[in-house]
N, C-alpha and C positions, 0 to 999 in steps of 0.2 A: 125521664124527659129526654127526647132526642131532638137534635137540631136538624130541621128540614130546610131552613133557609136562614141566611145571615141577616138580611135586611127585612124587618117586619113592619117598620114605621109605627109600632104600637108604643114605643118609648119616647116619641117626640114631645109629649106633654110632661115629661119628667117623672113618669111612672114606668115600672117594669114588673115582670112576674117572677115570683119565686118558683121553685120546682113543683110546689104544690098547686100552682095556678093562681095563688093569691096575688093580687095587685098591690104593690107598695111603692112609695116614693123612692126615687133613686138615692135619696139621702138616708134611707132606712139603714140601721146598723148592720143588718145581715148583708145588704147589698155592698156596703163599705167593706165588710169582712171578705165577701166573695171577690171584690176587686183586689184586696190585699193578697189573697190566696193566689189569684191569677198572676199578679205581679211577681210574687215569690216563685211561682212555677216557671215563669218566663226567665227569671234570673237564674234559676237552676239550669234551664236549658242553655243559657248563655255560658254558664260556668262549665257545663259538660263539654262545650266546644273547645275549651282550653286544656282539657285533660288528655293524657296519653295512656294511662293505665286503664285497661278494659274493665277490670274489677270495679274500680271507682266509678267508671262511666255507667256500668250496669246498675250499680247500687243507687246512684243518683237518679237514674231513669225509674227504678222501682219507687224511689221517694216521690218522683213526679206523679206516679200512679196513686200513691197515698194522698197526695195533696188534692188530686181530683176526687178521691173518696171522701175526704173531709169536706170539700166543696159540695159534694152531693148531699152529705148529711146536713150541712148548714142551709142548703137551699130548700130543704123540706122540713119546716118547723114542726115540732111535736111528733115527728115520725120516729118510729123505732127501727130505722133502717140499719144503723150501725155499720156503714160501709167500711170504716176503718176498723180493722180487727186488732185485738190485743196482741196477737202474735207479732204484729209489726213493731209495736212498742217494745216488746221483749227482745226482738231481733236487734233493734237500734241500741238498746241497752247492752246487749252482748257485744256489739261492734265497738261501743265506747270502751268496754273493758279490754278488748283485744288491741285497739289502737293505743290506749293508755300504756299497755305493757310494752309497746314498741318504742316509746318515747322517753327521753330523760324527764325526771320530775320537774314540774313547773314551780319555780321559786319566786317569780316576779311576773308582773304584767309584761306581755310581749307586744312589740309594735306590729300591727298588721302589715303584711306586704312580703317582699322578698323575691317573689316571682309572679308572673301573670296568673298561673293557676292558683297559687296560695292566696294572692290578693283577691281574686274572684270568689274564692271560698269564704274569705272574711266578709266580703260584701254580701254574699248570700246569707251568711250567718246573721248579719245585722238586719237584713230584710226578714229573715225568719223570726227574729225577736219582735219586729214590728207587727208581724202577723199574730204572734202570741199576745201582744198587748191589745190588738184589735179584737181578738177572740175573747179575751177576758172582759173587755168593755162591752162587747155584744151580749155576752152571757150574764152580765150584771142584772139586766132587766128581762131576761129570757131564760128558758130552760138550759141548764148548764150541762155540757157534755165533757166530763172530766177526762175522758180518753183523749180528746183533742188537745186539751191544755197540757197534759202529761207528754203527749207525743211531740208537740211543738217545742216544749221546754227541753226535752232530751235531744231533739233534732238539732237545736242550736248548739248544744254541747258537742254533738257528733260532728257538726260542720267545723267547729273550732278545732277539734282534735284532728279532723281530716286535713285542714289547712296546715297544721303543724306537721303532720305526717308527710304530706306532699313536699313541703319545704325540706324536711329531714331527708326524704328519699332523693331529693335533688342535690344533697350535700351542702345545703346552705345553713348557716348558723342563724339562730333566732336573735333578734335584737331586743333587749329588755328596756323597759321604761326606766329612765334615769331621773330620780326624784330631784337631783341637784341641778338639772338643766332648766 
């Protein structure tokens, strides 16, 4: 499905089309999930603007492409499109291992924040988790794409670790949760 114009006026009565052409209410779980994915992709773009490391920027742009691929899969129910490839999941998992090896072991919950880029990555991580919950809720009553669930789960871990790495690279100490406060 290609976008030929932005304003179509076909959604004025509370319905919209999935990529398959099927008309559904704008409250349909897939439409909600697509909105959450769009929100997440926009937050990723916002986060990218705060980063200075080109490797991180390029990786997050690749993740934006992955989110569009998931959106494409979600928008065409019962299709065997598989736009999100398993190689991307494997790659994210390998990045998790690499980043983990560069950081001190985590011994306690950490407070999100510390710098603008690290804070944005933490916000992006929480939006990613929200997408994951919307994805699972959508697939409760529909065909489940396990690759999407695995990818979003790993991606939130990756974003958490990337926030820690950015803060570490900036020479900032992590602040830990203090149970006694």
